[in-house]
C-alpha positions in Angstrom: -9.2 -21.4 -1.2 -7.3 -22.9 1.7 -7.6 -26.7 2.1 -6.5 -28.7 5.1 -5.9 -32.4 4.9 -4.8 -34.9 7.6 -3.6 -38.5 7.4 -7.0 -39.6 8.5 -8.4 -38.2 5.2 -6.3 -40.4 2.9 -7.1 -43.8 4.2 -9.3 -44.6 1.1 -6.8 -43.1 -1.4 -3.7 -44.3 -3.1 -1.1 -42.4 -5.1 -2.1 -44.2 -8.3 -5.8 -43.3 -7.7 -5.0 -39.7 -7.0 -2.9 -39.4 -10.1 -5.6 -41.0 -12.2 -8.1 -38.4 -11.0 -5.7 -35.6 -11.9 -5.3 -37.0 -15.4 -9.1 -37.5 -15.8 -9.9 -33.9 -14.7 -7.2 -32.5 -17.0 -8.4 -34.6 -20.0 -12.0 -33.5 -19.4 -11.0 -29.8 -19.4 -9.0 -30.4 -22.5 -12.1 -31.7 -24.3 -14.4 -29.1 -22.9 -12.2 -26.1 -23.8 -11.2 -27.5 -27.2 -14.8 -26.7 -28.1 -15.4 -23.6 -26.1 -12.2 -21.6 -26.8 -12.3 -22.3 -30.6 -16.1 -21.5 -30.7 -15.4 -18.2 -28.9 -12.8 -17.2 -31.5 -15.4 -17.8 -34.2 -18.4 -16.0 -32.7 -17.6 -12.6 -34.2 -17.3 -14.2 -37.6 -20.0 -16.8 -37.9 -22.7 -15.0 -35.9 -22.0 -11.4 -36.7 -25.5 -10.5 -38.0 -26.6 -7.7 -35.6 -23.6 -8.3 -33.5 -25.0 -11.5 -32.0 -21.7 -13.3 -31.6 -19.9 -10.6 -29.6 -23.1 -9.9 -27.7 -23.1 -13.6 -26.5 -19.4 -13.3 -25.5 -20.2 -10.1 -23.6 -23.1 -11.9 -21.8 -20.7 -14.6 -20.7 -18.4 -12.2 -18.9 -21.1 -10.0 -17.4 -22.5 -13.2 -15.9 -19.1 -14.2 -14.6 -18.8 -10.8 -12.9 -22.2 -11.2 -11.2 -21.7 -14.8 -10.1 -18.0 -15.1 -9.1 -18.4 -13.4 -5.8 -20.8 -15.7 -4.1 -22.0 -18.5 -6.4 -19.0 -21.0 -6.3 -19.3 -21.7 -2.6 -23.1 -22.1 -2.7 -23.0 -24.5 -5.6 -20.1 -26.6 -4.3 -21.6 -26.7 -0.9 -24.8 -28.3 -2.2 -23.5 -30.4 -5.1 -20.0 -31.3 -4.1 -16.9 -31.0 -6.3 -17.6 -33.8 -8.7 -21.2 -32.9 -9.5 -20.3 -29.2 -9.7 -17.9 -30.1 -12.5 -20.6 -32.2 -14.2 -23.3 -29.5 -14.1 -21.0 -26.7 -15.1 -19.6 -28.7 -18.0 -23.2 -29.4 -19.1 -23.9 -25.6 -19.3 -20.8 -25.2 -21.5 -22.0 -28.0 -23.7 -25.4 -26.4 -24.1 -23.6 -23.3 -25.5 -22.3 -25.5 -28.4 -25.8 -26.9 -28.9 -27.3 -23.4 -29.0 -25.0 -22.6 -31.9 -26.9 -25.1 -34.1 -29.8 -22.5 -34.0 -28.0 -19.2 -33.3 -30.4 -16.4 -32.3 -31.1 -13.9 -29.6 -33.5 -16.3 -27.9 -31.0 -19.3 -27.9 -27.5 -18.0 -27.8 -27.9 -15.2 -25.1 -29.5 -17.5 -22.5 -26.9 -20.2 -23.2 -24.2 -17.6 -22.8 -25.6 -16.5 -19.4 -25.6 -20.2 -18.3 -21.9 -20.4 -19.3 -21.0 -17.3 -17.3 -22.9 -18.4 -14.2 -21.3 -21.9 -14.4 -17.7 -20.7 -15.1 -16.8 -19.6 -11.5 -18.1 -22.8 -9.9 -16.3 -24.9 -12.6 -12.9 -23.3 -11.9 -13.3 -23.1 -8.2 -14.2 -26.8 -8.0 -11.3 -27.7 -10.3 -8.8 -25.7 -8.1 -10.1 -27.2 -4.9 -10.0 -30.8 -6.3 -6.4 -30.5 -7.6 -5.2 -28.8 -4.4 -6.8 -31.4 -2.1 -5.5 -34.2 -4.3 -2.0 -32.8 -4.1 -2.1 -32.6 -0.3 -3.4 -36.2 0.0 -0.6 -37.3 -2.4 2.0 -35.4 -0.4 0.9 -37.2 2.8 1.1 -40.6 1.1 4.4 -40.0 -0.6 6.1 -38.0 2.1 6.7 -35.2 -0.4 6.2 -31.5 0.4 2.5 -30.7 -0.5 3.5 -27.4 -2.3 5.7 -29.3 -4.7 3.0 -31.9 -5.4 0.3 -29.3 -5.9 2.6 -27.4 -8.3 3.2 -30.6 -10.2 -0.5 -31.4 -10.5 -1.3 -27.9 -11.7 1.6 -28.2 -14.2 0.0 -31.4 -15.6 -3.4 -29.7 -15.8 -2.2 -26.6 -17.6 0.0 -28.6 -20.0 -3.1 -30.4 -21.2 -5.5 -27.4 -20.9 -3.3 -24.9 -22.9 -3.2 -27.3 -25.8 -7.0 -26.9 -26.2 -6.5 -23.7 -28.1 -4.5 -25.6 -30.7 -6.8 -28.6 -31.1 -10.0 -26.6 -31.2 -8.8 -24.2 -33.8 -7.3 -27.0 -35.9 -10.7 -28.7 -35.9 -12.4 -25.5 -37.0 -10.0 -24.9 -39.8 -10.1 -28.4 -41.2 -13.9 -28.4 -41.2 -14.5 -24.9 -42.4 -11.8 -24.9 -45.1 -13.7 -27.6 -47.0 -15.3 -24.5 -48.4 -12.6 -23.5 -51.0 -11.0 -20.0 -51.1 -12.6 -19.5 -54.4 -15.9 -19.1 -52.6 -14.5 -16.2 -50.8 -15.2 -12.8 -52.4 -14.3 -9.4 -51.1 -16.0 -7.0 -53.5 -14.0 -4.0 -52.3 -17.0 -2.4 -50.7 -15.8 -3.5 -47.3 -12.7 -2.1 -45.6 -10.7 -4.4 -43.4 -8.5 -3.6 -40.4 -8.7 -0.5 -38.2 -11.1 1.3 -40.6 -13.8 -1.3 -40.1 -16.8 0.5 -38.6 -20.2 -1.0 -37.7 -22.0 2.3 -38.5 -20.7 2.3 -42.1 -22.5 -0.9 -43.0 -19.1 -2.4 -43.8 -20.1 -6.0 -44.0 -20.3 -8.7 -46.6 -21.5 -12.3 -46.8 -17.9 -13.5 -46.2 -17.5 -11.1 -43.3 -20.3 -12.9 -41.5 -19.2 -16.3 -42.4 -22.1 -16.8 -44.8 -19.6 -18.1 -47.4 -19.6 -21.3 -45.3 -22.5 -23.7 -45.8 -24.8 -24.4 -42.9 -24.0 -28.1 -43.2 -20.3 -27.4 -42.5 -21.2 -25.2 -39.5 -23.5 -27.9 -38.1 -20.7 -30.5 -38.6 -18.4 -28.3 -36.6 -21.0 -27.7 -33.8 -21.6 -31.5 -33.7 -17.9 -32.1 -33.1 -17.8 -29.4 -30.4 -20.9 -30.8 -28.7 -19.4 -34.2 -28.8 -16.3 -32.9 -27.1 -18.4 -31.5 -24.3 -20.3 -34.8 -23.9 -17.0 -36.7 -23.7 -15.8 -34.3 -21.0 -19.0 -34.9 -19.0 -18.7 -38.7 -19.4 -15.1 -38.7 -18.2 -16.0 -36.9 -15.0 -19.1 -39.1 -14.3 -17.4 -42.4 -15.1 -13.9 -42.0 -13.9 -13.5 -39.1 -11.4 -13.8 -40.1 -7.8 -15.9 -37.9 -5.5 -13.9 -35.7 -3.1 -15.4 -33.5 -0.2 -15.2 -29.7 -0.5 -12.9 -27.8 1.8 -14.0 -27.0 5.4 -14.0 -23.3 4.5 -16.6 -23.9 1.8 -18.8 -26.0 4.0 -18.7 -23.7 7.0 -18.2 -20.2 5.5 -20.8 -17.6 5.1 -22.3 -17.1 1.6 -21.0 -13.5 1.3 -17.6 -14.0 2.9 -15.6 -13.8 -0.4 -17.7 -10.9 -1.7 -17.1 -8.8 1.4 -13.4 -9.7 1.5 -13.1 -8.7 -2.1 -14.7 -5.3 -1.5 -12.5 -4.7 1.6 -9.3 -5.3 -0.4 -10.2 -2.3 -2.6 -9.1 -0.1 0.2 -5.5 -1.2 -0.5 -4.0 1.5 -2.8 -1.7 -1.1 -4.4 -4.8 -3.0 -5.7 -6.3 0.2 -7.1 -3.1 0.9 -9.0 -3.2 -2.6 -10.5 -6.8 -2.3 -11.8 -5.9 -0.5 -15.2 -3.4 -3.2 -16.3 -5.8 -5.9 -15.1 -8.6 -4.5 -17.2 -6.2 -4.2 -20.1 -5.5 -7.9 -19.8 -9.2 -8.6 -20.5 -9.5 -6.0 -23.2 -6.5 -7.3 -25.2 -7.7 -10.9 -25.0 -11.2 -9.9 -26.2 -9.7 -7.8 -29.0 -7.7 -10.7 -30.4 -10.6 -13.2 -30.1 -13.3 -10.9 -31.4 -12.0 -7.9 -33.4 -8.8 -9.3 -34.9 -10.5 -12.6 -36.0 -13.3 -10.7 -37.7 -11.8 -7.4 -39.0 -8.4 -8.7 -40.0 -8.6 -12.5 -40.7 -12.2 -13.2 -41.8 -12.4 -9.9 -43.6 -9.4 -10.7 -45.8 -9.2 -14.5 -46.0 -12.6 -15.9 -44.9 -13.6 -17.6 -41.7 -11.8 -20.8 -42.6 -8.4 -19.2 -41.8 -9.4 -18.1 -38.3 -8.4 -21.4 -36.7 -5.0 -21.6 -38.3 -4.1 -18.0 -37.4 -5.3 -18.6 -33.8 -3.3 -21.8 -33.5 -0.2 -19.6 -34.1 -1.4 -17.2 -31.4 -2.1 -20.1 -28.9 1.2 -21.9 -29.6 3.3 -18.7 -29.0 1.2 -17.9 -26.0 1.9 -21.3 -24.4 5.6 -21.3 -25.1 6.1 -17.7 -23.9 4.1 -18.5 -20.7 6.4 -21.3 -20.0 9.6 -19.3 -20.6 8.6 -15.9 -19.1 8.4 -17.3 -15.6 11.8 -18.7 -15.8 13.4 -15.7 -17.4 11.8 -13.4 -14.7 13.9 -15.2 -12.1 17.0 -13.7 -13.6 15.8 -10.3 -15.0 13.0 -9.4 -12.5 9.5 -8.5 -13.4 10.0 -5.0 -14.9 12.0 -6.0 -18.0 9.5 -8.8 -18.7 6.6 -6.3 -18.3 8.3 -3.8 -20.6 8.9 -6.4 -23.3 5.2 -7.3 -23.2 4.2 -3.7 -23.4 6.6 -3.0 -26.3 5.3 -6.0 -28.2 1.7 -5.0 -27.9 2.3 -1.3 -28.6 4.2 -2.2 -31.8 1.4 -4.4 -33.0 -1.2 -1.8 -32.1 0.7 0.7 -34.2 0.8 -1.8 -37.1 -3.0 -2.3 -36.7 -3.5 1.5 -36.9 -1.4 1.9 -40.1 -2.0 -1.3 -42.0 -5.0 -2.0 -44.2 -4.9 -5.8 -44.7 -5.6 -7.4 -48.0 -5.9 -11.0 -49.2 -2.2 -11.5 -49.9 -1.2 -10.5 -46.4 -1.7 -13.9 -44.9 2.0 -14.2 -43.5 1.5 -10.9 -41.7 -1.6 -12.2 -40.0 0.4 -15.1 -38.6 3.3 -12.8 -37.4 1.1 -10.3 -35.6 -0.9 -13.1 -34.0 2.3 -14.7 -32.7 3.7 -11.4 -31.3 0.3 -10.7 -29.7 0.4 -14.1 -28.1 3.9 -13.3 -26.7 2.5 -10.2 -25.1 -0.6 -12.0 -23.7 1.7 -14.6 -22.1 3.4 -11.7 -20.2 0.1 -10.4 -18.8 -1.3 -13.8 -17.8 1.8 -15.0 -16.0 3.2 -11.8 -14.5 -0.1 -10.1 -13.4 -1.1 -13.3 -11.6 2.4 -13.4 -10.0 2.0 -9.7 -8.8 -1.3 -10.4 -7.2 0.2 -13.5 -5.4 3.3 -11.5 -4.2 1.6 -8.3 -3.1 -1.4 -9.9 -1.4 0.1 -13.2 -0.3 -1.9 -13.2 2.9 -5.2 -12.4 1.1 -4.8 -14.5 -2.0 -8.5 -15.6 -2.3 -9.9 -12.1 -2.2 -7.0 -10.8 -4.3 -7.6 -13.3 -7.1 -11.3 -12.7 -6.9 -10.5 -9.0 -7.6 -8.2 -10.1 -10.5 -11.1 -12.2 -12.0 -13.5 -9.3 -11.5 -11.5 -6.6 -13.2 -10.3 -8.8 -16.0 -13.9 -9.9 -16.7 -14.9 -6.3 -16.8 -12.3 -5.8 -19.5 -13.7 -8.7 -21.5 -17.3 -7.7 -21.0 -16.6 -4.0 -22.0 -14.7 -5.0 -25.1 -17.3 -7.4 -26.4 -20.1 -5.0 -25.3 -18.9 -2.0 -27.3 -17.7 -4.1 -30.2 -20.9 -3.7 -32.2 -21.0 0.1 -31.9 -17.5 1.6 -32.5 -14.8 1.4 -35.1 -11.8 -0.8 -34.7 -9.6 2.3 -34.7 -11.5 3.5 -31.6 -11.0 0.1 -29.9 -7.3 0.3 -30.6 -7.2 3.8 -29.0 -8.9 2.4 -25.9 -6.3 -0.4 -25.8 -3.4 2.1 -26.0 -5.0 4.2 -23.2 -5.3 1.3 -20.8 -1.9 0.0 -21.7 -0.1 3.3 -21.1 -2.0 4.1 -17.9 -1.7 0.5 -16.7 2.0 0.3 -17.2 2.6 3.7 -15.5 0.4 2.6 -12.5 2.2 -0.7 -12.3 5.7 0.8 -12.5 4.8 3.3 -9.8 3.5 0.7 -7.3 6.4 -1.6 -8.1 8.9 1.3 -7.4 7.1 2.0 -4.1 7.2 -1.7 -3.1 10.9 -2.0 -4.1 11.8 1.0 -2.0 9.8 -0.3 1.0 11.5 -3.7 0.7 15.0 -2.1 0.4 14.3 0.1 3.5 13.2 -2.9 5.4 16.3 -4.9 4.5 18.5 -1.9 5.5 16.7 -1.7 8.8 17.2 -5.4 9.5 20.9 -5.2 8.6 21.4 -2.0 10.6 19.6 -3.5 13.6 21.7 -6.6 13.4 24.9 -4.4 13.3 23.8 -2.3 16.2 23.0 -5.4 18.2 26.4 -6.9 17.5 28.2 -3.7 18.4 26.2 -3.5 21.7 27.2 -7.0 22.5 30.9 -6.3 21.9 30.7 -3.2 24.1 29.0 -5.1 26.9 31.6 -7.8 26.7 34.5 -5.3 26.8 33.1 -3.7 29.9 
């Protein structure tokens, strides 16, 4: 979303005030997603009766797909940036509240609210940070791009740590139920052979080895985190006007621009790897936590294993962008594909048991490394290939990634883990082949253009010399 700011817009602002707002927004998102991300990781384990947990996650991403094309501009236009954040965060907090009484009549409507509020939440956050960065740049005399990058760096530094804190809270609370309460009678098979149709469930598999009082304690903490996030925005975040494009644009502008971009063959070639990005994130959060971690060690270990995943993901995200400057994108992509393919093969051939706890941490860490590649590099590709149509390009990115999420959570209740792994392999192979093809075409086009420029400059110089000699 393009934002324009002039010196007249910054009269009531100071650098200190702008920095305060960036820190407040970042801290609020940290509290909000400390609850939401950890709760998402637990859904397939604590609410697995009749597949309620993964159905709720699927509902979230279906709602995001429906709402992301038109809802953000409408909500922001009517509520403004600050109150869009407040209302959206309230919907996320209601999701935590609904988990006190999980059922189809409570959790599914709450999930739909989260999905419909997600796009306005992130659009308002991006606009607020971008506008703040431009105002700060005018006040400080710095380049706006540098300030905006710095502000987003501060935000994601705090936001990425939510995966660690949320999972740490869940593990500390839920592991008050000792391992001795966990029983795997041998009737259930963990890993890739876990199939819904076989009735392969146990009390531990659904988190029923955890007392309701401990679950309610955890939900109370997560609800409190959401309330703190809302309070921080209401009490300490200064209002800021939306961008001119949001105020003046038509309701369906982004929707139509997103559809028009599908005519670009490059975008079509990137769809499989983008869908894979959603599929693999959904698999680690839903199927891995349930069929590998909870099935063998109990739900109390989900948080610790996912901390390892989140920590590796964060570090690899930071490093991959810097390494790519020296190696190019293709080696980075191939390393991510190799990491995930290796772990998928392990998942296919390995039947986890109680004593395999170290292996759970290792595979989670390697999967986090691969996920970091997809998150950083796919975003970069969309930005480079469609640099003049970034808003519609990233709308397509969110659309196809959300389709991957929704599909994975949607079929999770009906097919075996081995089939889910086969789907992952298919999209990974097709996605990598499509990406390499389009990258090769773009590289050749860029090389041909550079040769034409060099050749043209040479001919121009030669012509000038001949003219002078005559």
